[in-house]
N, C-alpha and C positions, 0 to 999 in steps of 0.2 A: 024810525030807527032806533029810537030809546028803548022801546019794547023788546024789539029783537035782541038788542044788546044784553038786556036783563035776562032774557030767556035763555040766550046761548051761556051767559056768565053762570046762571043757575045750573045747566047742565054740566058745565065745566067743574063747578063745585060739587055736584053729586058725582061725577066721574072721581074725584079726588077723595071722597068719602068712601066710595066703593073700593078703591086702591087701599085706603086705610083699613077697612074691613077685611080685605083679603090679608094684608100684611100683619095686622095686628091681633084680630080676632079669630080669623080662619087660617091661621099660619100653616097649619100642617094638613089642610084639606086637598083634595085631588084638583079642585078648581084653582087653588093658588099655585100648585105644582105645574098644571098646564098654562096658566096664564104667565108664569115666569120662567117657563121651560126649565123646570127643575125636578128632580126625582123626589118621592116621598121620603127617600132616606136623606137626601140633602135637607128637606124641610124638618126631619126629625133631630137634626144636629142642633144642640142647644145654642152654639155660637151663631149660627145662621139665623136660627129662631129669634135669638135676642135682636140681631141686626134687623131682621125684617121688621119686628115689632117696633123698634125704634124709628125706622124709615116710614112706618105707617102712620106714626105720630106727626111727622113732618108734613105728610101728604094730607092728612086731616086738617091740619093747621092752615094749609092752603085753602080748603074748602070754607074754613072758618072765616079767614081774610076775606074771600071774595063775598061771603054772606054779610059780614060786617059792613064792607063798604057799600052793598046795595042797600041795606036796611038802615044803617045808623048814620050815613053821610049823605049830604044833599048834592055834593059834586064829586062823584065817585070816579070820573072819567080818569084822572092821573094816577090814582092808586090802582085801579083796575087794570090800566095798561101796563103798569110796572109788574103786576102779578101775572099778566099774560106773557110778557116778555120773559119773566123768570121761568114760567112753565115751558115756554118754547125752547129756552136755552137748555133746561134739564132734560127735555125730550131729545134734544139734537145730542147732548153729551151721552145719554142713554142709548140712543141708536147707534152712535159711532163707537163708543166704549165696548159695547156688547157685540158690535158686528151684526145686529138685528135692526135693520132699517126699519121695519114695521112698527117699532117703539115709536118712533116719531108721529107716525101717522095715527096710532092708536091714542097716544098721550098729548099731542101737540096740535092736531088738526083744528079742533074746536078753538083753541087758544089763539091760533093764528087767524082765524074768521073773526073772533072778538077783537083781537087787536087791530085788524085792518079796519073793521066798522068803527072802533073808537078814533083811530086816525081820521077817518073821513069825517066823523062828527066833529072832532076837534078843529078841523080845517074849515069848516063851514061856518 
């Protein structure tokens, strides 16, 4: 089960690095517009562009935190569980605040699976 947790946690980290890429480096791309249901005109707005870039850094740091725990700590379960709960809460907030429930499934599904696996492993 430990290997499965590591593999899925790595996928979560990579997902957040991809989100960072869209928000920070490909801010004005058609892929970013489609992903976030925004128009290219919205993305051309400098204020929105700055907000997305800032948010992208936060998302990238979530990925860094996951990799840090997996690589540099021996007992990563508690820290990893905290990050997964954070991701789940953020995904829930995003889904309900935007009215787009798909956000939760896109952003939070893997985190839910990892959290459940971690809780099972911690109870054993």
